[in-house]
N, C-alpha and C positions, 0 to 999 in steps of 0.2 A: 675436552681437547687440551693437551699439554703443550706448552710453548717454552722452549729454552731461548731466552733473549740474550744474545751475545753482544757485548759492547765494551769499548775501550775506556769509556768514561760514563759516570752516572752521578747525579746529585743525590745526596749531599756529600758524597765521598770523593768525587773527582770531577773537575770541569775545566775544559779549555774553550768550549763553544756550545752551540745549540744542541748538539748530540746529547750532551749530559742532561739537558732539560727533558728531551723527548724520552731518553732512556729511563728517566724517573717517572714521567707522567703516563706514558702509554701502558707499561705493565700494571701500574696501579689501577688504571681505569679498566683494563681488560680483566683483571681479577675480580671486578665487581659483577661480571657477567656469570650467569649460571653455566656450569660445566666447562669453565675455562680456568686453567691453572698455569700461571706464568712464573718462571724463575729467571732471575737476571744473573748472569755470570760475567765477571769482570776481573781485571788484574788487581792484586793486592799491592798498591803503591805505598811508598814510604809514608805519605801523609795520612794513609788510612789507619796506620798503627794506633792512632788515638782512640779508635773504636774497638781495639782488639779485645779488651776485657769483656765486651758484650758478645763476642763471637763464640760459636760452637764448632769444635773440630769435627769434620766429616770423614776425612780419609786422605790417602795419598796415592800418587801414581809415579812411576818411573818412566821417563821419556828419553829416547835416544834420537838425536838429530845429527846426522852425518858424523857419527863417532863421538859426539858430545852427549854424555849421559847426565841427567839431572833429575832431581825429585821435586815434584810440585805437591803442595798441601792444599786441601780445600777447607774453607771455613764458611759457616752459615750464619746469617743474621737476618731476623725478621724486622722489617721497618716499613711502616705505612701499608700494612697488609700485603707486603711482597717479601718473598724469600730471596735474599741476595747471597750469591756464592762468590767468594773471593779466592782467586788462585794465587797462592803465595810461592814465590821463588826469589830468594834473597838476591841471587846473582843477576837476574834479569829485570825484576820489577821494582824492587825497593830502592828507588832513586828519587832525587829531588823533583825531577820533571817527568812527565808522562811520555813524551815523544821527543824526537830530535837527536837521538844518539846514533853513532855510526853502526851500532849493532841492532838497530830496530828490526831488521829483517829476521834475524834469529830470535829476537825477543818475542815478536808477534807470531812467528811460526810456532814457537813453544806455546804461546797463549792459545793458539787454535788447536794444536794437538791436545792440550790439557782440557780445553772446553769439550772436545769430543770424548776424551777419556772419562770425564765427569759423568756422562750418561750411564756408564756401567758402575763407577764408584758410588755415585749418589743414588743409584737405582731409580733414575728419573728418565723414562723413555718418552721423548716428545713426539708429537705428530709433526711439528714444525720446529726447525731451528731458524730463528729470526736473526739475521746477520746485519751488521751496521758498519758501512764504510770499509776501507781497505784493510783495517786491522783484523777483520774477520773474513775477508774476501776469499781466502784460500780454502775455507772449510768445506764448501761443496766438492771441490777437487779432492781434498784429503779424505773426505767421507767416502767417496766412490773408490779411491785407490787402496785405502787401508782398513776400512771399517764395514763396508757394505755387506761383506760375507758373514758378519757376525749377526746372530739372531736379534740382538737388541737394536740393530741399526738398519735392518732390511727395509723398513717401510717409512723411514724418516724423510721428510721433504724439507726444502730450504727456501727461504725468502731473503733476498739481499736488498736492503734499503740504502740508497745512495743519498747522503745528506749534503755532499759537496764533491762534485766530479773533479775538481781541481787537484784534490789529494788522492793519489792512486796507489801508494806503496810501490814505487818504481825503483828497482834495484838492478845491480849488475847481474849478468846471466849466471855467474857462479853460485848465486843464491839458490838455484834450482836443486843443488845437492842437499839442501836442508829438508826437502820433501820426501826423502827416502824412497824414491821410485824412479822409474825410467823417465828420461826427458820427454816432455809433452808440450805441444804448442798451445795448449789451453791457457797457459799463464805467460806466454811470450808475446811481447808487443814491441815492435821495433828493436828486436834483438836483446830486449831486457825483460827481466821478470817483473810482471805487473800483477800485484795481488788483486786489485779491483777488477781488472780485465778477466781474471780467472773466475771471480764470483759472478760476473755478468754472463760469462760463457756457460758456467756449470750449474748455477742455481736453478731451482724449479721455477722461480719467477723473480722478477726484479721490479722494484719501485723506486721512485724518487719522491720528493716531498712537496711537489705542487704540480698540477696539470700543465701549466705553462712551461715550467722548467723541464718537464719531461719532453715536451715538443722542442724546446730550444736545444736540448742536449743531443737531438738527432741531427743537428746541423754542425758544420765544421767550426763555426764561430764560437759555440758554447761547449763543445764536446771535449775539449782538450785532447783531441786525436782519437777518442773512443767512439766516434759516430758510426764507424763501420760495424763494430760488434753490437752496439745498441740497436742499430737499424736491423741487424740480423735477428735480434731477439725482440723486436718491437711488439710482436703479438703477445709476448709475456711481460711487457714493460708498461707500467701504469704510473700515474701521478696521484698521490694521496696527500692532500694538504695537511700540514701539521696543525696541532691545536695547542692551546695554553691551559693552564690550571686556573679556572675562574675563581676558585676559592683562595688561591694564593695571591692572584692579581685581582684584588677587589678593593676599590677605594672606600667601600662602606665599612670594611673590617680591618684593613691593612694597618698594622701597628707601627710600620716603619715611617708612615707619612705624618705630617704635622696635625692635620684635621681630616676626619673621615667625612665622606659625602657620597651621595648617590645622584641619580638622574634628577630627582625632585629638588635638590638644593645644589645642583651642579655649579651654577654661576658663583654663588656665595662660597661654596666649598673650595673650588679651584682658586678663587681669588685669595682666600685666606692662606692656602698653601703657597701660592706664589709670593705673596707679601712676606711671609715668614722666611722662605728660602732666600729671597733677595736681601732681607735684613741680615740673615746669618752670614751671607757671603759678601756683604758690603757693596751691593750694587747701588747705583745712584737713584735714578727715577724708577719708581715702582709701577708707573702707569704704562710703561713700554711693554709691547708684546715680548714674551720670552720664548726663544727658539732653543731647543735642546738637541744634542747629539749624544747617543748612548751606544757604545759598541767599540769594536776594534778599529784602530787607525790603519787601514790597509787600502790598497788600490781597488780590491774587490768591492769595498764598501763605498767607493766613489770619492774617497778623501782628496784625491788629486784635483777634483773639480773645485775645491774650496780655495786653492792657492791664489787664483787670479781675481776672486770676487769678494772675499770676506772683508778685507780691509776697506774696500770702496763702500760696501754696504754699511759697515759700522760708522764710517766717516759721514755718510750722507743721510742716514736714517735714524730715527729714535727707536732703536732695537736693543734688546738685551739677548745675550747668547751664553750658553753653558755647554762645554764639551766634556764628556766623561768617557775615559777609555785609555787604551795604550796600544802601542804597536810601532809603526814606522817612526824612527827617531827624527828624521827631517820634519815630519809633520808635527811631532811633539814640540820641536824647536819653533816651528811656525806658530803654534798655539801660544807658546811662551812669549813670543814677540807681540802677538795681538793682545794678550793679557797685560803686558807692560805698557802698550800704547793706549789701550782703552780700559783702564783699571776699574772704571765704574760701569762698563757696559759688557765686558767680555770676561768670562771666567773659565778655567779648565781644571780638571782633576785627572792627573796621570795615574793610571791604575784602575782597578775595578772595585767599586764599593756598592754592594747590593742594596743596602738601605738608602744610600744617596741616589741610586738609580730609581728607586720607588718614589723618592721625594721629587725627582725631576719629572717623572711621568705625571705625578699629581699636580705639580706647579706649572708645567710647561703649557704654552698655548699651541706650539707647533713642534713636531718631531722631524728632524732632518735625517733622511735615509736615501741618499742618491746612488744606490748601489750600481756598480757596473754589471754585476749579475748577482742574483739572489735566489738560491734554490727554493727557499720558502720565506724565511724571515719570521721572527717572532716579535720583534720590537714594535712593528706596526700594529700587531694584534693586541699587544699589551697597551700601547698608546690608546687604542680604541676603548679599552676598559676604563681608562682614566680620563677620557674625554679630551685627549691631546691629539690634535689634527696632524696626520702625517703628510710630509712633502717627499714624494718618492719618484724614482725612475720606473717606468713601465717595463719591468722585467720579472721573470719567474713568479714567485709567490706574491710579490708586490703588485703585479698586474692582476693576479687572481683575487686580491682582497681589497685593493683601494680603488673604488669607483671615482673617477675624476669629478671635481666640483663643477657644476653648471650654474653660472651666475644668473641666467635667465629663468631657470626652473627652480633654483635654490635646492638642488639635489647633489648627491655625491658624498664621499667619505674622506676626501682629501685632495691635495693638489699633486698632479702628476705631470711628468714630461717624458718625451720619447727617447731622445738621443743622449749619449753620455758626453754632454757638452756643458761647460761652465755657464755660458750665457743662458741656456735653458733653465738651469737650476736657479740662477739669479732672477730670471723673470718670474718664476713661481714664488720665490721668497718675497719679492716686491709685490706680486699680486696678492699674496696672503696678507702682507703688511698693510697695503692700501685698503683691503676689505676690512681688516681689523679696525682701522681708523675712519671708516666711511660711515655714511648714513645707513648703510646696509649691514652694519656690524652685528645686527641681530641674526644675520645669516650664519655667522660664526657660532653663536650659541646654539642655533638650530642644528648645525652640523655636529657639534659636540654631543648633543643629546641623541642624535641618530646613531653615532658610532658607538656610544656607550651601550646601546641595546643590540649590537651585532653579536652573533653567536659563532665564535671560532674556538669552541671548547674542545676538551679532550674527548668528550662523549661522542661527538660527531666523528672525530678522527678514529677513535677506537672501533666504532661500528664499521667503518670502512675497512680497517685492517682485519676485523673478524670476517668480513665478507671475502676478502682475498685469501685468508687462511682456508676457508671452507672450499673455495674454488680450487686451490692447490691440492688439497687432500682428495677432492673428487677426481682430479686429473684432467 
């Protein structure tokens, strides 16, 4: 079975979020199966030029979009047993940032036409085109309108994976002229062109990245207005939980952390990592529990919940905290205020540092992840691998993966709360803090050992995608 995996970002070439991780991990794992061949196709962004000397030229195509004619070139590169195809167009893709431009509609329309043209240019006829988020959401529509009559395209099926429903590719209705066909309501949503809605309406099947998030997105609260079309397609809409690369996120072999460790020497290993990190960043008391936050500073991630509680928690408890990430400027300023007021207990690093993230996973006692909504979440799975106990809100993939701690039975994988409220988050931080310092502190070590042995690997994820591919092809 041949799969063309279409994505707007993929590690190690481009990344803004979790899509890049999945776009790297899933094809790599799928290619390990017998009779499966996956190629990944993605834009050639400006930052990718550093790899250019390793690329092989494949061919070119000329594309006309509403009178705008341009040439796209294809380059091939084998990396980690996967063939990557880069679509080069200096005008549309070779820019400093990946998204966020006024002409994103035409940029990613071009990307999608070029991805479909590659099937003929590259002589690679897939059984499935696997699409990811809005940047490839128009492909099922374009396939039916412009390519289906050609022999190479007659029997191609499509799967659309939704990694975050909030981002939909929502543009003014004049964008419809870019599709080179008659007006069609398949892509219209509230009088605007909506790339993701088109994908949901026209793809052979649709999935999102956790079972709970799939169910949540069928409601008005979580659907960002797409509950109608999702409900219409619900029989072809499933939730498949993402997975992580257990070889990359492995405290036993991770070269980024201070000391390697496993389940057998977990207590000693995590303590060594914590002490070294606290020394490097000039924390005060090294016996305090360490709470870490790793990710974007955004309302989706529940950052607004911290404003009214962190200062009080730091003032009244012997706690160390470290926040790594970037995003909302007001929140970044708030963290700067806390680091100035509590210089020996609170640290922040604005920006993303992959090695530092690994160090924080290894050193942390608890991971803070109070997301307002979370399609899947990878951070809690990574924290499991490093024996760092997550504190999460019960939503999406967080609910699917983090079993709440039960103090009477000494069971569970972390601390959870139901509502997006600051006081509930504070209660769980204090509950974990009190347990850490109590006579039952062995329960913390028991939980760390439990979570390190959980399996949220790519193998499990890849097997589920292979099953849905087979179902789609069978019809």
